C-alpha positions as CSV (number, residue, x, y, z in Angstrom):
1,M,215.3,219.4,88.4
2,G,213.3,221.3,86.1
3,Q,212.6,225.3,85.9
4,S,209.7,224.7,88.0
5,D,211.7,223.2,90.7
6,T,214.7,225.5,90.8
7,G,213.4,228.9,89.9
8,T,216.5,230.9,89.5
9,I,219.1,228.7,91.1
10,P,222.0,228.6,88.9
11,H,222.7,225.5,86.6
12,P,226.2,225.0,88.3
13,V,224.5,224.6,91.8
14,T,221.7,222.5,90.5
15,E,224.4,220.2,89.1
16,E,226.3,220.2,92.1
17,L,223.4,219.3,94.3
18,R,223.2,216.5,92.0
19,A,226.6,215.6,92.7
20,T,226.2,215.8,96.3
21,M,223.1,213.7,96.1
22,A,225.0,210.8,94.2
23,A,228.0,211.3,96.6
24,A,225.5,210.5,99.6
25,G,224.2,207.3,98.0
26,I,220.5,208.8,97.4
27,S,218.8,207.4,94.5
28,H,215.3,206.3,95.7
29,D,212.8,209.3,95.0
30,A,216.1,211.4,94.2
31,D,213.6,214.3,92.3
32,L,211.9,214.8,95.5
33,I,215.1,215.2,97.6
34,A,216.4,217.3,95.0
35,R,213.4,219.9,95.1
36,I,213.8,220.0,98.9
37,L,217.3,221.0,98.4
38,A,216.5,223.5,95.8
39,T,213.8,225.1,97.9
40,G,216.5,225.6,100.7
41,I,219.0,227.3,97.8
42,G,216.0,229.1,97.0
43,L,215.3,230.5,100.5
44,G,218.7,231.9,100.8
45,L,218.6,233.5,97.5
46,D,215.4,235.3,98.4
47,D,217.1,236.8,101.3
48,T,214.7,235.3,103.5
49,D,214.3,236.8,107.1
50,R,216.4,234.7,109.9
51,L,213.2,233.8,111.8
52,D,211.4,232.4,108.7
53,L,214.6,230.3,108.0
54,K,214.5,229.0,111.7
55,I,211.2,228.0,111.4
56,T,211.6,226.3,108.3
57,S,214.6,224.4,109.4
58,A,212.9,223.3,112.8
59,A,210.0,221.9,110.9
60,L,212.0,220.1,108.4
61,S,214.1,218.7,111.4
62,E,211.1,217.6,113.4
63,M,209.3,216.1,110.4
64,R,212.3,214.0,109.8
65,A,212.4,212.9,113.4
66,A,208.5,212.3,113.4
67,F,208.9,210.0,110.1
68,R,211.9,208.0,111.4
69,L,209.6,207.2,114.6
70,F,206.7,206.0,112.6
71,A,208.7,204.0,109.8
72,P,209.0,201.2,111.5
73,Y,205.4,200.6,112.2
74,R,204.6,201.4,108.5
75,G,202.3,198.5,108.3
76,I,200.4,198.6,111.6
77,P,197.1,200.5,111.7
78,K,197.1,203.2,114.2
79,V,194.6,205.4,116.2
80,T,195.0,208.5,117.7
81,I,193.2,209.4,120.8
82,F,193.2,213.2,121.8
83,G,192.2,214.5,125.0
84,S,193.0,216.8,127.9
85,A,196.3,217.1,129.7
86,R,194.6,218.0,132.8
87,T,192.1,214.9,133.3
88,R,192.9,213.1,136.6
89,S,193.6,209.5,136.7
90,E,190.4,208.9,139.2
91,D,188.2,210.4,136.5
92,Q,185.7,208.4,134.3
93,L,186.9,209.8,131.3
94,Y,190.8,208.6,132.0
95,R,189.0,205.1,132.5
96,Q,187.2,205.3,129.1
97,A,190.5,206.4,127.3
98,S,192.4,203.6,128.9
99,E,190.0,200.8,128.2
100,T,189.4,201.9,124.6
101,A,193.1,202.0,124.1
102,A,193.5,198.6,125.3
103,V,190.6,197.2,123.3
104,L,192.1,198.5,120.1
105,A,195.6,197.5,121.1
106,E,194.3,193.6,121.6
107,R,192.6,194.1,118.1
108,G,196.2,194.9,116.7
109,W,196.2,198.9,116.6
110,M,199.1,201.0,118.1
111,V,197.5,204.0,119.8
112,V,199.2,207.7,119.2
113,T,199.0,210.1,121.6
114,G,200.4,213.5,122.4
115,A,202.5,212.0,125.0
116,G,201.3,214.1,127.8
117,P,199.7,213.6,131.0
118,G,195.7,213.3,131.6
119,I,194.1,211.4,128.8
120,M,197.4,211.0,126.7
121,E,198.7,209.0,129.6
122,A,195.4,207.5,130.1
123,A,195.4,206.0,126.4
124,A,199.3,205.2,126.4
125,E,198.7,203.2,129.6
126,G,196.1,201.4,128.1
127,A,197.6,200.2,125.3
128,G,200.8,199.4,126.9
129,P,204.3,200.6,126.2
130,H,204.6,198.3,123.1
131,H,201.8,199.4,121.3
132,S,202.1,203.5,122.1
133,L,203.6,206.2,120.1
134,G,203.9,209.6,121.3
135,V,204.2,213.0,119.8
136,S,204.8,215.6,122.5
137,I,205.3,219.2,122.5
138,R,207.6,221.2,124.3
139,L,205.8,223.7,126.9
140,P,206.9,225.1,129.8
141,F,204.6,223.5,131.6
142,E,204.5,220.1,129.8
143,E,207.8,219.4,129.2
144,R,208.6,215.4,129.4
145,P,206.6,212.7,127.6
146,N,204.6,210.6,130.1
147,A,206.3,207.4,131.5
148,I,204.5,204.9,129.1
149,V,205.8,206.3,125.7
150,G,209.1,207.5,127.5
151,A,209.9,204.0,128.8
152,N,210.7,202.5,125.0
153,A,211.9,206.1,123.9
154,R,208.8,205.8,121.3
155,N,208.2,209.5,121.3
156,V,209.4,212.6,119.4
157,A,209.6,216.0,120.7
158,M,208.1,219.0,118.9
159,K,208.7,222.7,119.0
160,Y,205.7,223.7,116.6
161,F,202.0,222.5,117.1
162,F,201.4,222.4,113.4
163,T,204.2,219.8,112.7
164,R,202.8,218.0,115.9
165,K,199.3,217.9,114.6
166,L,200.5,217.1,111.2
167,M,202.0,213.7,112.6
168,L,199.1,213.1,114.8
169,V,196.9,212.9,112.0
170,K,199.0,212.0,109.1
171,E,199.7,208.4,110.4
172,S,196.4,207.2,111.7
173,A,193.5,205.3,110.3
174,G,191.1,206.5,112.9
175,F,190.4,209.1,116.0
176,V,189.0,209.0,119.4
177,C,188.4,212.3,120.8
178,V,187.7,212.5,124.7
179,P,186.3,215.8,126.3
180,G,189.2,218.5,126.7
181,G,189.9,222.2,126.4
182,F,190.9,224.2,123.5
183,G,193.5,221.8,122.2
184,T,191.3,219.0,121.9
185,L,188.5,221.1,120.2
186,D,191.1,222.2,118.0
187,E,192.6,219.0,117.0
188,M,188.5,217.6,116.8
189,F,187.7,220.7,114.5
190,E,190.9,220.2,112.4
191,L,189.8,216.7,111.7
192,L,186.2,217.5,110.8
193,T,187.5,220.0,108.2
194,L,190.1,217.9,106.6
195,Q,187.3,215.3,106.3
196,Q,184.5,217.6,104.9
197,T,187.1,219.5,102.5
198,G,188.3,216.2,101.2
199,K,192.0,217.1,102.3
200,A,192.5,213.8,104.1
201,D,191.0,210.6,103.4
202,P,187.9,209.2,105.1
203,T,188.6,208.0,108.2
204,P,186.4,206.9,111.6
205,I,186.1,209.6,114.2
206,V,184.6,209.0,117.6
207,L,183.5,211.7,120.2
208,L,183.8,209.6,123.3
209,D,182.3,210.8,126.7
210,A,182.1,209.3,130.3
211,P,179.1,207.2,130.9
212,G,176.2,209.3,131.1
213,G,178.1,212.3,129.8
214,T,176.9,215.3,128.0
215,F,180.1,217.1,126.7
216,W,179.9,216.0,123.1
217,A,176.2,216.2,123.1
218,G,176.2,219.8,124.0
219,L,178.4,220.0,120.7
220,Q,176.0,218.0,118.7
221,R,173.2,220.5,119.8
222,F,175.2,223.5,118.9
223,V,175.6,221.8,115.4
224,D,171.7,221.4,115.0
225,D,170.8,224.5,116.7
226,H,173.1,227.0,115.0
227,L,175.2,225.6,112.3
228,L,172.7,223.6,110.2
229,P,170.0,226.4,110.5
230,S,172.7,229.0,109.5
231,G,173.7,227.2,106.5
232,V,177.6,227.1,107.5
233,I,177.6,223.5,107.2
234,S,175.8,221.2,104.9
235,K,173.4,218.7,106.4
236,G,175.2,215.3,107.0
237,D,178.4,216.9,107.9
238,F,178.2,215.7,111.3
239,D,177.0,212.3,110.6
240,R,180.6,211.1,109.6
241,V,181.4,211.5,113.5
242,L,180.1,209.0,116.3
243,V,179.1,210.6,119.3
244,T,179.0,208.0,122.4
245,D,179.7,206.9,125.7
246,S,180.3,203.2,125.1
247,V,183.9,201.8,124.8
248,E,182.6,198.9,122.8
249,A,180.7,201.3,120.5
250,A,183.8,203.4,120.2
251,V,186.2,200.3,119.1
252,D,183.5,199.0,116.7
253,E,183.3,202.3,114.9
254,I,187.1,202.4,114.4
255,T,187.7,198.8,113.3
256,G,184.4,198.4,111.5
257,F,185.1,201.2,109.1
258,Y,187.8,198.8,107.5
259,R,185.4,195.8,107.6
260,N,185.6,195.6,103.8
261,Y,187.0,199.2,102.6
262,D,190.7,198.6,102.5
263,S,192.1,202.1,101.2
264,L,191.5,204.5,98.3
265,R,194.1,206.1,95.6
266,W,193.3,208.5,92.6
267,V,194.6,207.6,89.3
268,G,194.2,210.8,87.1
269,K,190.4,211.7,87.6
270,R,189.2,208.2,88.9
271,L,189.0,207.5,92.4
272,V,189.7,203.7,93.1
273,L,188.0,202.3,96.4
274,R,190.0,199.0,97.2
275,L,187.9,196.4,99.1
276,K,188.7,193.5,101.0
277,A,185.9,191.3,99.1
278,E,184.5,191.5,95.5
279,P,180.9,193.1,95.5
280,T,178.2,191.2,93.4
281,E,176.7,193.0,90.1
282,A,173.5,193.5,92.1
283,E,175.3,195.1,94.6
284,V,177.4,197.3,92.4
285,D,173.7,198.1,90.8
286,E,172.4,199.0,94.0
287,L,175.3,201.5,95.0
288,N,174.9,203.0,91.6
289,E,171.3,203.8,92.3
290,R,172.0,205.1,95.7
291,F,175.1,207.2,95.0
292,A,174.4,208.7,91.8
293,D,174.7,212.1,93.0
294,L,178.3,211.3,94.0
295,V,179.4,210.5,90.2
296,A,180.6,213.1,87.8
297,E,180.1,210.9,85.0
298,G,179.8,207.2,84.1
299,R,178.9,204.8,86.6
300,I,180.7,203.0,89.6
301,E,182.4,200.2,88.2
302,S,183.8,196.9,89.8
303,R,187.0,196.2,88.4
304,G,190.6,195.0,88.9
305,A,194.1,197.2,89.7
306,L,194.4,199.9,87.1
307,T,197.6,200.2,85.0
308,A,199.0,202.8,87.6
309,E,198.4,200.5,90.3
310,R,200.1,197.6,88.9
311,E,203.1,199.5,87.9
312,D,203.3,200.4,91.3
313,D,202.5,197.1,92.8
314,D,199.8,198.9,94.8
315,A,197.6,196.2,96.5
316,V,196.9,194.6,93.0
317,A,195.4,191.5,94.6
318,L,192.3,193.5,95.9
319,P,188.9,194.0,94.2
320,R,188.0,197.7,93.5
321,L,185.3,200.0,92.8
322,V,186.1,202.9,90.3
323,L,184.4,206.2,89.9
324,R,184.6,209.5,88.6
325,L,184.0,211.4,91.7
326,N,182.0,214.7,91.7
327,Q,184.8,216.6,93.4
328,F,182.1,218.9,94.8
329,R,181.0,215.7,97.0
330,V,184.0,214.4,98.1
331,G,183.3,215.0,101.7
332,D,180.4,212.6,101.6
333,L,182.8,209.4,100.6
334,Y,182.2,208.4,104.0
335,R,178.8,207.4,103.2
336,L,179.9,205.4,100.3
337,I,182.6,203.5,102.2
338,R,179.7,202.6,105.0
339,A,177.7,201.2,102.1
340,V,180.7,198.9,101.1
341,N,181.2,197.9,104.4
342,A,177.3,196.8,104.7
343,L,177.4,194.8,101.8
344,G,176.1,191.3,102.1
345,S,179.6,190.2,100.3
346,A,181.6,192.1,102.9
347,P,183.5,190.1,105.2
348,R,181.9,189.0,108.3
349,D,184.4,189.3,110.5
């Protein structure tokens, strides 16, 4: 633990922390564990308010419980479905959420929900108990997880909305938002904010309505009539979202996003896009022409794993596209990914 990690923590204390970790058998990522412990000691040295300490303690405990819930399913793609807790089972939206979850589960995806009633229960019901995970919130009027996720104890209960939202977003590679109230809109706008600012990796986002519904179409009009003309968002910011009333289109948008694109990683200032199929030279040249505005310097290159990736054994078998991304255009990465998925060399299925 360096000075930047421990601050004013006395040296004998840091030595005792190391000894405690060793006695507990902690060796993997010991530097990060030490930093967490040092932060806790630091809070005590700062004479931190008791309420602040309770918030910190509860948040860490909740995150640990959530990490443990998700850990066994680390290699399985997940989609989070957001929606109102007040939607009834006879509502068309309930059926839309249930059918979407069922099809995604059939294609090997797990479905993550807020574990409550309404749309959350519909999604868990469609996916089935073996393909459902829940992150519930403890509220006076919504205290228990729905029967689907509760049946297999695949649920973690949270006290704080911010830790709950972290886990609903962190673990998923796709999102479906079904019409809902303040909570659903809050979750949807946070997704868009994370994508626009580059604080989260690009992921597919579907705004799914009932057949013939106008809920999300109204949001689209608000974006076009107010947000764009006033200049508070950029042209194309809303293009990353699919607005649809089709279950088939929703599922295709989620799964199709990973047709050729696999994942990304930053290595220093270089952005690495891992693909499922190697592009041709002509395709790389075309990408450079189309997306020159995304490149800060040099060009988009097709190559194998970088040294740092090989050292970490990080998906080394996959072909790559490597570029120095213009940091001001990080929110436009979804455009490049969609183009990569449309290449002739991309897998057909």
